[in-house]
VOGU-3710 file (C-alpha; in Angstrom, 3 decimals, decimal comma):
1> xxxxxxxxxx> -70,852/-20,130/-81,112  -73,632/-22,258/-79,659  -74,549/-21,510/-76,032  -75,447/-24,150/-73,467  -76,691/-23,588/-69,926  -75,655/-25,580/-66,861  -77,985/-25,482/-63,866  -76,506/-26,613/-60,520  -78,864/-27,322/-57,613  -76,642/-27,494/-54,539
11> xxxxxxxxxx> -77,523/-29,528/-51,468  -75,467/-30,318/-48,392  -72,842/-32,813/-49,541  -73,931/-33,177/-53,164  -75,359/-31,340/-56,174  -77,615/-32,048/-59,167  -76,654/-30,900/-62,666  -78,664/-30,257/-65,837  -77,420/-28,905/-69,184  -79,936/-27,301/-71,550
21> xxxxxxxxxx> -79,598/-25,811/-75,018  -81,001/-22,409/-75,977  -84,356/-24,069/-76,749  -84,593/-25,272/-73,121  -84,155/-28,860/-74,210  -81,822/-31,212/-72,258  -78,452/-31,565/-73,971  -77,260/-34,074/-71,382  -79,382/-36,231/-69,109  -79,387/-34,882/-65,549
31> xxxxxxxxxx> -76,828/-36,313/-63,129  -75,821/-36,012/-59,466  -72,354/-35,759/-57,910  -71,051/-35,703/-54,341  -69,156/-32,702/-52,992  -65,875/-34,641/-52,775  -62,608/-34,699/-54,699  -63,854/-37,586/-56,850  -67,128/-35,778/-57,478  -65,383/-32,630/-58,695
41> xxxxxxxxxx> -63,061/-34,714/-60,866  -66,089/-36,474/-62,365  -67,604/-33,076/-63,190  -64,388/-32,067/-64,945  -64,355/-35,304/-66,956  -67,991/-34,899/-67,938  -67,431/-31,298/-69,102  -64,345/-32,411/-70,992  -66,387/-34,960/-72,954  -69,218/-32,474/-73,531
51> xxxxxxxxxx> -66,958/-29,724/-74,894  -65,209/-32,276/-77,104  -68,544/-33,119/-78,726  -69,495/-29,428/-78,978  -66,211/-27,758/-79,870  -67,632/-24,363/-80,859  -69,690/-23,685/-77,760  -69,831/-21,562/-74,604  -71,238/-22,912/-71,362  -73,068/-20,646/-68,913
61> xxxxxxxxxx> -73,287/-22,138/-65,411  -75,412/-20,892/-62,545  -76,183/-21,906/-58,971  -78,257/-20,400/-56,192  -76,668/-18,766/-53,163  -77,316/-21,316/-50,426  -75,441/-19,916/-47,455  -72,018/-21,235/-48,443  -72,781/-24,778/-49,616  -72,293/-23,610/-53,202
71> xxxxxxxxxx> -68,777/-22,232/-52,647  -66,897/-25,460/-53,443  -68,737/-26,011/-56,717  -68,424/-22,348/-57,647  -64,670/-22,448/-57,036  -64,230/-25,580/-59,168  -66,287/-24,240/-62,081  -64,354/-20,976/-61,939  -61,077/-22,900/-62,118  -62,412/-25,012/-65,013
81> xxxxxxxxxx> -62,553/-21,899/-67,211  -58,801/-22,332/-67,765  -59,650/-25,500/-69,711  -63,178/-24,825/-70,996  -65,126/-21,872/-72,360  -67,340/-21,538/-69,289  -68,745/-18,694/-67,210  -70,188/-19,100/-63,719  -72,586/-16,989/-61,648  -74,358/-17,056/-58,320
91> xxxxxxxxxx> -78,107/-16,461/-58,543  -80,744/-15,001/-56,249  -83,015/-17,909/-55,201  -86,049/-15,594/-55,238  -85,670/-14,895/-58,961  -85,287/-18,579/-59,793  -88,338/-19,469/-57,695  -90,556/-16,813/-59,290  -89,442/-17,846/-62,771  -90,380/-21,431/-61,929
101> xxxxxxxxxx> -93,806/-20,305/-60,706  -94,324/-18,387/-63,952  -93,794/-21,672/-65,808  -96,625/-23,171/-63,688  -94,489/-26,035/-62,457  -95,957/-27,956/-59,556  -93,461/-30,717/-58,761  -90,164/-29,896/-57,056  -87,192/-32,272/-56,988  -83,441/-31,682/-57,037
111> xxxxxxxxxx> -83,361/-32,580/-60,721  -86,219/-30,209/-61,559  -84,580/-27,463/-59,486  -81,371/-27,807/-61,516  -83,445/-27,508/-64,678  -85,206/-24,414/-63,284  -81,839/-22,760/-62,683  -80,724/-23,446/-66,263  -84,040/-22,104/-67,602  -83,596/-18,945/-65,539
121> xxxxxxxxxx> -80,193/-18,388/-67,169  -81,872/-18,614/-70,571  -84,916/-16,483/-69,756  -83,194/-13,648/-67,876  -79,620/-13,173/-69,128  -79,779/-9,459/-68,300  -80,173/-10,247/-64,589  -77,209/-12,623/-64,363  -73,718/-11,376/-63,492  -71,000/-13,907/-64,295
131> xxxxxxxxxx> -67,611/-14,340/-62,642  -68,586/-12,369/-59,557  -65,675/-11,229/-57,418  -65,156/-13,168/-54,210  -62,917/-10,597/-52,524  -65,467/-10,082/-49,763  -65,652/-13,745/-48,765  -63,240/-13,302/-45,831  -65,002/-10,146/-44,666  -68,368/-11,896/-44,888
141> xxxxxxxxxx> -67,116/-14,778/-42,748  -65,789/-12,347/-40,150  -69,060/-10,427/-40,123  -71,083/-13,640/-39,835  -68,931/-14,819/-36,938  -69,502/-11,573/-35,032  -73,249/-11,718/-35,695  -73,350/-15,306/-34,424  -71,548/-14,317/-31,211  -73,900/-11,358/-30,766
151> xxxxxxxxxx> -76,954/-13,570/-31,202  -75,608/-16,063/-28,667  -74,901/-13,242/-26,215  -78,467/-11,950/-26,596  -79,875/-15,398/-25,861  -77,788/-15,670/-22,703  -78,837/-12,181/-21,594  -82,511/-13,127/-21,946  -81,905/-16,219/-19,846  -79,975/-14,195/-17,271
161> xxxxxxxxxx> -82,811/-11,686/-16,913  -85,156/-14,522/-16,047  -82,762/-15,828/-13,415  -82,203/-12,373/-11,892  -85,968/-11,840/-11,599  -86,202/-14,629/-9,041  -82,741/-14,334/-7,440  -82,332/-10,551/-7,055  -85,161/-8,649/-8,818  -84,031/-5,281/-7,404
171> xxxxxxxxxx> -81,049/-5,386/-9,775  -83,319/-5,184/-12,830  -83,880/-1,472/-12,210  -80,259/-0,959/-13,352  -80,838/-3,013/-16,523  -83,512/-0,964/-18,294  -81,251/-0,329/-21,313  -79,341/-3,610/-21,257  -77,244/-5,356/-18,669  -74,093/-3,274/-17,962
181> xxxxxxxxxx> -70,768/-4,941/-17,347  -70,641/-3,895/-13,696  -73,881/-5,802/-13,050  -72,401/-8,906/-14,708  -69,256/-8,641/-12,561  -71,416/-8,104/-9,466  -73,383/-11,266/-10,262  -70,194/-13,291/-10,597  -69,338/-12,443/-6,955  -72,857/-12,116/-5,518
191> xxxxxxxxxx> -75,306/-14,078/-7,697  -78,291/-13,913/-5,323  -79,717/-11,378/-2,917  -78,815/-13,655/-0,003  -75,132/-13,363/-0,989  -75,251/-9,616/-1,572  -76,994/-8,697/1,710  -74,113/-10,240/3,686  -71,452/-8,325/1,733  -69,663/-5,175/2,932
201> xxxxxxxxxx> -70,343/-2,007/0,940  -66,593/-1,281/0,709  -65,985/-4,669/-0,944  -68,833/-4,144/-3,405  -67,472/-0,673/-4,248  -64,263/-2,270/-5,568  -66,166/-3,405/-8,657  -65,487/-0,955/-11,533  -68,176/1,729/-12,003  -69,767/0,963/-8,615
211> xxxxxxxxxx> -69,497/3,995/-6,351  -69,659/3,829/-2,558  -73,151/5,294/-2,570  -74,349/2,772/-5,157  -72,714/-0,090/-3,207  -74,561/0,895/-0,042  -77,797/1,120/-2,012  -77,283/-2,340/-3,518  -76,648/-3,965/-0,137  -79,635/-2,190/1,428
221> xxxxxxxxxx> -81,966/-3,315/-1,341  -80,673/-6,885/-1,064  -81,569/-6,943/2,641  -85,202/-6,140/1,818  -85,346/-8,201/-1,389  -88,404/-10,248/-2,334  -86,277/-12,838/-4,134  -87,739/-16,336/-4,193  -84,714/-18,334/-5,453  -81,916/-18,909/-2,959
231> xxxxxxxxxx> -80,790/-22,407/-3,939  -77,253/-23,347/-4,959  -78,289/-24,382/-8,479  -79,601/-20,901/-9,275  -76,395/-19,356/-7,962  -74,272/-21,610/-10,164  -76,376/-20,863/-13,267  -76,158/-17,103/-12,720  -72,385/-17,163/-12,212  -71,807/-19,368/-15,281
241> xxxxxxxxxx> -74,113/-17,279/-17,466  -72,615/-13,959/-16,355  -69,074/-15,196/-17,001  -70,032/-16,491/-20,438  -71,612/-13,163/-21,387  -68,543/-11,225/-20,244  -66,320/-13,534/-22,280  -68,532/-13,143/-25,368  -68,548/-9,346/-25,049  -64,771/-9,307/-24,889
251> xxxxxxxxxx> -64,473/-11,609/-27,904  -66,973/-9,540/-29,898  -65,053/-6,330/-29,148  -61,741/-7,926/-30,150  -63,116/-9,419/-33,368  -64,862/-6,170/-34,301  -61,663/-4,176/-33,823  -59,704/-6,699/-35,863  -62,259/-6,662/-38,693  -62,370/-2,862/-38,847
261> xxxxxxxxxx> -58,565/-2,588/-38,823  -58,379/-4,974/-41,793  -60,998/-3,005/-43,785  -58,881/-0,321/-45,424  -61,586/0,323/-48,035  -62,408/3,853/-49,320  -66,159/3,126/-49,519  -66,277/2,303/-45,794  -64,494/5,550/-44,898  -66,974/7,410/-47,118
271> xxxxxxxxxx> -69,992/5,810/-45,414  -68,649/6,742/-41,976  -68,882/10,465/-42,853  -72,666/10,131/-42,464  -73,595/10,966/-38,834  -75,242/7,857/-37,463  -73,090/5,239/-39,211  -70,541/3,596/-36,934  -67,518/1,538/-37,985  -69,433/-1,727/-37,642
281> xxxxxxxxxx> -72,514/-0,422/-39,479  -70,335/0,865/-42,325  -68,790/-2,578/-42,754  -72,225/-4,207/-42,719  -73,572/-1,792/-45,353  -70,525/-2,303/-47,557  -70,904/-6,091/-47,394  -74,540/-5,797/-48,485  -74,052/-3,158/-51,199  -70,610/-4,407/-52,387
291> xxxxxxxxxx> -70,403/-1,896/-55,258  -72,846/0,836/-56,159  -72,425/-0,124/-59,817  -74,683/-3,107/-59,149  -77,652/-0,712/-58,955  -78,738/1,290/-61,986  -80,537/3,868/-59,845  -81,544/4,515/-56,262  -84,859/2,686/-56,759  -82,954/-0,538/-57,406
301> xxxxxxxxxx> -81,001/-0,033/-54,174  -84,204/0,622/-52,213  -85,733/-2,539/-53,693  -82,661/-4,547/-52,699  -83,088/-3,409/-49,092  -86,851/-3,955/-49,263  -87,705/-0,418/-48,103  -89,313/0,803/-51,332  -92,999/1,786/-51,035  -95,585/-0,422/-52,711
311> xxxxxxxxxx> -99,173/0,438/-53,530  -101,856/-2,070/-54,464  -105,216/-1,066/-55,897  -107,422/-3,028/-58,265  -110,995/-2,367/-59,260  -113,047/-1,151/-56,313  -110,477/-2,051/-53,690  -108,730/0,641/-51,700  -105,106/0,566/-50,722  -102,277/2,610/-49,332
321> xxxxxxxxxx> -98,529/2,864/-49,394  -96,496/0,488/-47,257  -92,943/-0,818/-47,084  -92,484/-3,901/-49,247  -90,099/-5,744/-46,838  -89,041/-7,992/-49,696  -85,670/-9,711/-49,749  -83,361/-10,559/-46,860  -83,939/-9,124/-43,388  -80,271/-8,500/-42,530
331> xxxxxxxxxx> -79,840/-5,365/-44,723  -82,979/-3,811/-43,224  -81,784/-4,577/-39,685  -78,530/-2,720/-40,348  -80,372/0,216/-41,916  -82,895/0,331/-39,059  -80,153/0,627/-36,424  -78,451/3,336/-38,483  -81,755/5,236/-38,637  -82,219/5,060/-34,862
341> xxxxxxxxxx> -78,756/6,523/-34,400  -79,194/9,148/-37,138  -82,396/10,474/-35,555  -80,338/11,288/-32,450  -77,174/12,727/-33,997  -78,041/13,798/-37,566  -80,013/17,100/-37,734  -81,197/16,441/-41,301  -82,769/13,062/-40,473  -84,102/14,344/-37,137
351> xxxxxxxxxx> -85,882/17,197/-38,921  -87,520/14,744/-41,371  -88,511/12,452/-38,497  -90,116/15,256/-36,475  -91,870/16,703/-39,528  -93,673/13,459/-40,369  -94,480/12,794/-36,720  -96,278/16,134/-36,551  -98,337/15,063/-39,578  -99,795/12,242/-37,489
361> xxxxxxxxxx> -97,964/9,269/-39,001  -97,235/6,343/-36,690  -93,686/5,779/-35,518  -92,881/2,770/-37,738  -94,143/4,560/-40,848  -91,890/7,534/-40,030  -88,969/5,159/-39,465  -89,574/3,682/-42,917  -89,541/7,156/-44,489  -86,251/7,965/-42,759
371> xxxxxxxxxx> -84,715/4,635/-43,806  -85,616/5,340/-47,426  -84,212/8,884/-47,220  -80,924/7,617/-45,736  -80,579/5,098/-48,577  -81,069/7,844/-51,161  -78,394/9,954/-49,497  -75,952/7,024/-49,277  -76,550/6,189/-52,941  -75,568/9,717/-53,960
381> xxxxxxxxxx> -72,495/9,653/-51,703  -71,219/6,371/-53,164  -72,128/7,164/-56,767  -70,391/10,557/-56,801  -67,684/9,579/-54,293  -68,497/12,521/-52,031  -68,718/12,679/-48,218  -72,002/13,535/-46,556  -73,146/17,096/-47,174  -76,665/17,991/-45,937
391> xxxxxxxxxx> -76,809/21,022/-48,228  -76,858/18,743/-51,288  -80,020/17,025/-50,078  -81,701/20,346/-49,266  -80,900/21,648/-52,765  -82,241/18,478/-54,375  -85,490/18,763/-52,403  -85,989/22,350/-53,557  -85,399/21,356/-57,182  -87,801/18,440/-56,847
401> xxxxxxxxxx> -90,578/20,680/-55,509  -90,107/23,190/-58,343  -90,227/20,470/-60,995  -93,373/18,962/-59,513  -95,002/22,379/-59,419  -94,503/22,827/-63,172  -96,134/19,520/-64,100  -99,875/19,623/-64,760  -102,086/16,796/-63,598  -103,155/14,617/-66,555
411> xxxxxxxxxx> -104,652/11,137/-66,383  -102,919/9,407/-69,280  -104,831/6,187/-68,834  -108,100/7,946/-69,848  -106,702/9,938/-72,790  -108,958/8,215/-75,349  -112,206/8,496/-73,375  -113,270/10,558/-70,407  -115,176/8,962/-67,545  -118,687/8,042/-68,681
421> xxxxxxxxxx> -121,249/8,369/-65,889  -123,525/5,902/-67,711  -120,950/3,110/-67,537  -122,183/0,022/-65,588  -119,661/0,424/-62,778  -120,035/-0,467/-59,115  -121,415/1,905/-56,491  -117,945/2,532/-55,063  -116,466/3,328/-58,484  -119,377/5,638/-59,291
431> xxxxxxxxxx> -118,767/7,517/-56,060  -115,084/7,984/-56,981  -116,029/9,372/-60,381  -118,522/11,833/-58,907  -115,915/13,077/-56,430  -113,436/13,539/-59,290  -116,010/15,499/-61,315  -116,740/17,806/-58,371  -113,045/18,482/-57,805  -112,648/19,506/-61,457
441> xxxxxxxxxx> -115,615/21,843/-61,298  -114,355/23,894/-58,333  -113,753/27,486/-59,397  -111,293/28,366/-56,664  -108,021/26,631/-57,513  -106,910/26,954/-53,907  -109,475/24,327/-52,915  -109,199/22,201/-56,062  -106,690/19,572/-57,111  -104,408/22,219/-58,613
451> xxxxxxxxxx> -103,611/23,729/-55,238  -99,851/24,264/-54,836  -97,892/21,735/-52,857  -97,040/23,142/-49,392  -93,320/23,521/-48,961  -91,535/22,046/-45,944  -90,261/24,640/-43,478  -86,634/23,768/-44,112  -87,121/24,371/-47,885  -89,359/27,421/-47,618
461> xxxx> -86,759/29,209/-45,518  -84,105/28,990/-48,228  -86,284/29,840/-51,233  -85,735/33,351/-52,644
//
């Protein structure tokens, strides 16, 4: 059975197509179709003619994930498999781009992009998953809608803070950790300090979560306010913005509740057993991970989230470990918020956070370590279908330390020749070699490179 590869470069409203054989040679001259009923029918007719000429063949089709523009073409090609021997897959644009760079291609057009996609299917079949399930499409749309509303609400809050600063700056002392709902409702009735200073404390106290003492304090501060904006336009903008934010918050809460109620998925319930993962965070993680079977090991999962450590050193250069931050930002945002929560309510993560802080690491580096640890724990929970159990992680850390202690240090890259001090190396490299020689000549192993690894307090306490 002869394989052919169909590359589809999707644009808004149309797509370019290219069919290659296994030798990366065009089997059909590239063509372009509109994303309409006639365009999809033309694609069917073209594939019908192609399969008639190549009866004993299988067609592998691929297209990049482009934020939803590819869905119509993906759906049609999936339906075409009832008539043709065809398999379809969505591809990561990053992989296609890097494969194109490896081919040293300089020009980029829609036609060339379609060819690049087909060549990626040929070059990396092990990285392509065909006929991917689309059962999460509805959940993804719901999640995206909530994120869009949240982003819009944040933009309005930033604008409102600017307006409050000139209309009633004394209110900002109550908004250090966000603008509470009672402040928004207060602004709807009294948008400026000039309005609030004429109000009665008893009337202000009728607003939910505003006590009599707080109402008196608000009116008193308004009377001595340094506000500079007292015009009608500012009042109208504050009232409209506050009402819009309240409406968005209500809609977000309703949509979030509806989405969570519709997610009767065992994996989400399992994720929520980890202290620090809320209902919404569990849904977000599940949408990103989909199924743990996609990842051969925990390193693949860490790479997907972009939190795996990378280290670059070449020649005389010096380097250090840092988070790669490769891939999409959304998964890391979800994981970052989970980490912030876990540091507060999860003793295991809090202990790791405090331990690395005491070692002098900066806060963001410690956050990265905690994010990576949480991913490792979640991978084990999903892989073995077990709820969170901190004792499992403690046991694994003890076993890891014991294994590392039994392994002797051996530089495999220099197994055929030891370092030659007469080699014409740079001054920096010579210094490194001299330091290595001194460390090997130390008689006291406690001060040499074979010194035992210090055990963390939490592990040392449980060792026999």
